[in-house]
Phi, psi and omega in degrees: 000315179300325181294321180293319179297319179299315180297323180296317179297317180298320180296316179297315179298318180296324178296318179297315180299314180296324179296316180290325185279342184290133178296143179215162178273125183242132180239162176180174178232137180250128181228164171267186184294338179272002180083012179273130179301144180247107178277163174074015178284133177279126177241116181237144173278122184301140181061032180211162177265355181281148181183177179204189176215157183283150180273191183297334179266008180082358182278156178210159175221132180214149175261125185205154177288153183295337180260014182275178179228133179258141177249120180254126180215144179203152179297128178090358181233154178283130180296147181229142171247121185233120176294144182283321179052042173065020180275159175247350177230122182220103177265145186228140173248117181270139177264140177297143182297131179295132183257010184264249188288343180274359179299144176266129179237155178277131180242010182094111183056035178163183178226167179204158171292142182303325183291341181262358185284138179257346183258181180267102182230129176244145186226154173218130176272130182298330181295337178294338187246010187297333178289340180269355175052061178299135183267351182203170175299323179300322179295326178294323187272334189302119176078002185251355182231120176293132180093356180246120176263134180237115180287161179264124176249117187266006180286170177297333179289325180076201182092215181153143181292147181250142177219122182257120174055042170077175182280132176239009184219158179262323185222349176281172180294146180250355183291140178291158175288136178258127176243121184245114181053043172089356180234151182292134186244124182260002184273189180270146178296333181293344178277353179262121180285120180302333180290345178269354188272132175270313183201159175230128177245135179248118181265128191237329185262170187299322182295316180295326187271342192299330182292346176257001168050246190292350186254000200246001185297337179267012177096167180227133172248111183258120183251129177246124180267170187286152176234158176287138183230318188279154181298314178271147178300136176251118179257126182237134177235116179246118182227141178206155176226157181192185179227154172244129178224164179299128178283333178205156183259144166232079188294150171257165183288139180227152172054227184297326179298326177295317179294320178297317179296317178300320178300316178294326178295321179290323181289329189299117177075002183276153178269350181280159180298144182298327188290348179300338184254012173275153175299123182298344179276353181213067183281154178297157179299132179093355179255125180268164178295325179297316177300318182296320180298329174055040177087357180271157177244161177119183180293119181304322181296319179292321178298319181298313180296324176297317180297329179279355177090011179285141179263182192304308183289331176296317180295319180297318180292324177297315181295331179267007180055044182246125178227161175247129178268079184300321185300309181284343174283326182283320183263154183208178169264110182276137179274143181227145175210147182210123183225132178224128175244126182224158176216135180214157179181175180219117183235113180053249185265007186238131173242137183216151172210132179218148181211157174221126183229149176225132179228135176219120183238128169266141177281167176282356174261130185304131180095336183288134185198150175216137177218153180204142167257134180225137178221157182213144173224116174248120186223131178217132182218149178268103182285331177205172181300333183254356188229127173238131180235158180187178177206147170239115187239131181230130178233140178215146176227108184257144175237110180241027187272001182295143176251119183261161178299148182275089184293340179294345179283351186304322183283354179258354193258130177277136176294345180261011174280185180239131178281330185235153169281175181297331181273005177092354176281160180289138177279131183298305178241116188303339180245004183061024179268093184294342180273355182267172176272357188291138171219149175301123186291350184256007184298305185297314183292337181273317189256327183274165178221151183212141169238118179231093184236140176233126177245123186232144177226124179228133183222155171227112178256131185218155174221134179242128183240129175274122180253169178299162177065027177074015180270139174237145177241133179231134176246122175246130171239120189235091177270149175224135181228120181238135177237120183246134177229119178234102181247135181228141175226114172265105192286145175292343176285342178286117183296347178268357176262112187269355180276117177300136181085357174078179182228135178227147172219147174227116177242131178228139179222136174243129178241130178230131177219151175216155175222145175235125176245125171252117186239130170246128181231145178217125177239132182209134174246128183245128176056027176065002181233340180254119179240131180241140178222110184245134176229128176239138184226137166234121188235146172219149182210159175211140179227130183216141178227149175230116183240130179225136178229134175233141181215165178200160177226158176063058182291136183237139359282346179200167181253033181299324182278356175056226183285002176278354185221065186291331189287346190270011181272177182254354182223074183286155175215152179215146180208157179202156176204126177244141181226150175208140170214158182228163178206162175208166182200149169236136183217143175225136178224135176238126173247131180229135178230132177248116178056026183051031183237320180244122183238133180232135176231125177237137179211155175211139179226138178244117185248147171233143185211128187288340186292329188277171187297160185297336180269357185219045182285340185228152177211157182244138185231101180263162176200154177215146180214146178225139177226140180235114176274090190287342178286353175275353179285142185295328184286354177252358182296336182284346179279089186292337180283342181261110183271324184204141176206135180215132174259139181232139176222136179213151175212142179184179181235130176237164183240163173227111182255004187282069181283121183248140172287117184294345180285329182222004177058033175246158178296131180253099185287352182243028186298332182277354187249151166276153186233153172271142182240133177279131180222177180229151172222157181280138178225141177239121182280184184298334180273001180087009180276127180271145177204163176262135182241135178286145176216165179237128180232161177288135183287183186274354185257133177277144177285156179218095182292350180258006181299133186212186183294151158286142180233131180244115174266128190225138172244138181224136173234132184220157177228124171253139185210159174209130185224167174054055179056042178064020175290330178231128178216162179169197181205154175229132178228139170235146184213159176219129183232141175233115181255118182246170180056040181298139182279118178226166178232079181289154177281151180243158175294138182292351181300323182279353179090355178248151181263321183207173178206138174284132185215165174251091192228005187231166178216138177229135175253145179230147170210155182190176179221145180225138178230131175232129186224131177235131180231143173255096189284315177229124185243349182232164179094192184280348179231126173245153187214121177240147179228139171234138184222138173222149182220138175206153177216149182222139175231134176233164182210131175282121182265325184210144176240186183299328176232166179295346182269159174293165178237079184298331180301322177265357182076027181252129183225129180297130182089000182241166177294148177301325185259026180290149179257124180237108183197183178285141177275128180270122181270346183146213182236136175297127179262170185297332180275008181243018184299317182299317179293320179297323182294340177292336178273306187200131182296340182276349179289134182233160174305135184103348175277155179291142179260119181258148181284128177264095189296315185269000173068026181258011179057037176209144184256129173208188184300336179293342181266354180282149184227165174273112192262343183159204187225147178276339179263150183300145175283330171201157179234146172212160178209147178221135179235133175242132181234130181236137168247124188242117180051039172068326187261342181255134174238129180229137179211155171210154182225137173247136174233147184218137167243129188224141172097358183265163177241157180217145181290133178212097182274003178302320179297343178289336181052045178254118183277349186088198187290333183291318179092150181294343181291350183234024183206188178237192181200156168293152179281095179228161181296157172207153183283138168220163178303329179272351179226069189281064180288166188241005182237357174228137181280173176291164175293140182056044183292162179273180183273001180059026176092357180196172177267133182209167178240153177258130177241135178233150175297130175241035172302143181207155168239122183249130169281091193289316182216146166228128184222140176225132181224148177235120178269119182292130183305146183294329181293335175282320183290331180302326183292334180249013176057046176249134184286318181197148179210139180220133174254133183222158174215146182207162176233127176251141186056054186292323181197161177216138177246119180217095191295337186246007186241130185231019183232110184046214183273142181297339182258352187221141185275008183209196181304132184238132185275152164247135185250133172245129186222141169232144184205173180224131175245118188236131177240133181242000000 
């Protein structure tokens, strides 16, 4: 009987198991927390290759065993594992991916959860800014990272220089190191398509930077590009068009205003009566025509125009009421377009992402243009259970050869000149005044030609191998190949080219670099509380360039073929320069975590670099960091308002090897060596025939076998926090940096036969503070509102220079900021009742000239009277971004950025035309002093030097409305009908407005015309 019961139980159990194991059809709907269907969700059966994805209505159907487990994953949502439990209907609600402490950040040769990071790292997700349509990496970063300054580049190419935590060098490069998908990138940021970027992390403190050793003292910008994630291929098309227009005007004088200004220019400082420059047809009361003629004969109107400096064609055009609007001819509304098509996905063991982009931007200056093709392929596949291989490949082809109109000529051009000759060709000088600086601004763009193209290829090939004991080995090989072509033809048809037959040059450069990274990594958790993370690196690199230039003049029989026919000239020239340098490194990093509460990071890197002296080829860069997540302590658990808190401390040494030749701002791989220079001398043989003979002489630079890295020792203390149920979160960092062995090139006495030598002779200290704050102001209802704010300030001080004395020639002073301003202080303008006092300085000073402070009271100006007036770099920076979601489908955002407290040189208030004189030029419409308008901040027209040479500095503090963006996400129920996964229409304005209370010359951040961009676009996912 017992045997029968046992068999019955076994039979029932087996039936249950078979029932659970039997495949069945399972259906369900996937929604988000708001009940909106989520299409494109990947549904996979765990431990199996079978899977499917949700449709436009969030529904799915899959065949699976009753005892199986389904894995649900989608971009932007937290992955879920749900047991089937023999069900036939399984609905799932996906939670949005947490964007806080679970974020993954780049830490150098790896990644980590933000909550485990011990260093100062700031991040920005590119998807946060997609409605603003960033045109470059610089646009993604501008105003979004505390401690990072992004300059404004107003060219058609765009972008902008990056500076992390202020200047720490006097003459070496200041640009941060770029790391692209985990490997060091030597190319240009313009070759990276912003639409391909997933996230950007900025590493700022010594601990974060130490793994890059000699290259990292100026900071690291780590860029991560997109990877395929969804089961089904996702095709995305992002297209937009826009215009660039002048953000502000700096008008020049036109028509009658030009003549009035010329009259005031003639009156300024003159001993003759003011009325001589009035229109004889409208003389002041009490002045007769006889008085006005002043003894001259002829047509009064012609005499008046002569007195104003007008030439023959100007007078004729005035009489015919004919003018040229040079300002509106030079500037235009430039058209812009940017299109990117991409596809990504993940199928079984293979992940892929590929894109093709085209960008073409016209500048707001006529003729200015930039275009580029960019493509990317990211591929990763599991070749075996223990082996993963992949590649990240980037190709770009840039065209920067456009020749734009010379807008700088605007101040030289008379509105009564002629743009064209009678035969329709461009007039060389619009007034035929050969003694002036004026040239037709359209000559070069019309007659000359240029090809400036760069083709670049950058790749990262990698293999990851799983070894025993949880060890992984990764090999990265990262080659880069750049081809540069710069061809120029100055045509003989150009009336401003005086060489018969024209001038041509062809310069070509090929740059090849490679890097090899050997990485060993080991992660281990012991007893659930001890976590170890070890990274070992062996690196080698090589960089090589080949540059060749050929040129010729006087092409015969003609220069119609331009730079395509260099050989046909009468004065050929050839030049070349090849460079090569190599480097290597060993690095070890240990990360230790106790109970995910106490985190320690130790690292050391040993670098070698061929550029430095034979006695200093290698240097060691150590670092250490500690972090304490104090909210994990039991005694703080009762503080319900405090959600998260972590203290961070780090100290380490980083290097800067980016030694630049100040003559051409290129890397000089032979800086530690003296060089031989090829020269020529005249020789006459026995028959009396003269010839040039080549010779080799010692160059002007002395060798320095001890030349080495700049080294920056840095301490950082930081606090990360989150309070009030994560409604407010942020971080505060303070730091202090000391950079020693600064690379400088001091001059030498000519007695030794050398002019200069590269040396490590200076020291600069830096300190600063950074604040980053994020708030969730409104989180429920039809409108949500988030704000992010950052503030930072940096102060530096020169501690030591090449000699114990200051270096006024370079503007370097011991104990002062690198960017300090040292010049005469302007007290105002000399007024008519101060002539006697002015004459004590210089008999040539006149009312309307600037009044300079005489510090020592000796009525003479010299260096003893110069003072420290301020700083060229901002005293502090801040930025604020507000983001609104309105009724789920509308997204609106705007950002303000500010630089405050800095000064900038602006000599426009001096109203000094130079040697040519205002009688032969024009001017921007700016204030000027006259006896009837005795202002105190602008000098008279054609003012004097006030007894010495000086510069005018004005505050250029500004607040810029950097971006305004509005986007509308088309509802999914509409898109389902046309089988579209997602669609968004957006519009934005970049550089929408600027407030600068003390600056009146072009843009406060830019010395010339600055664009405002209007863009409309469509982002479509299939």
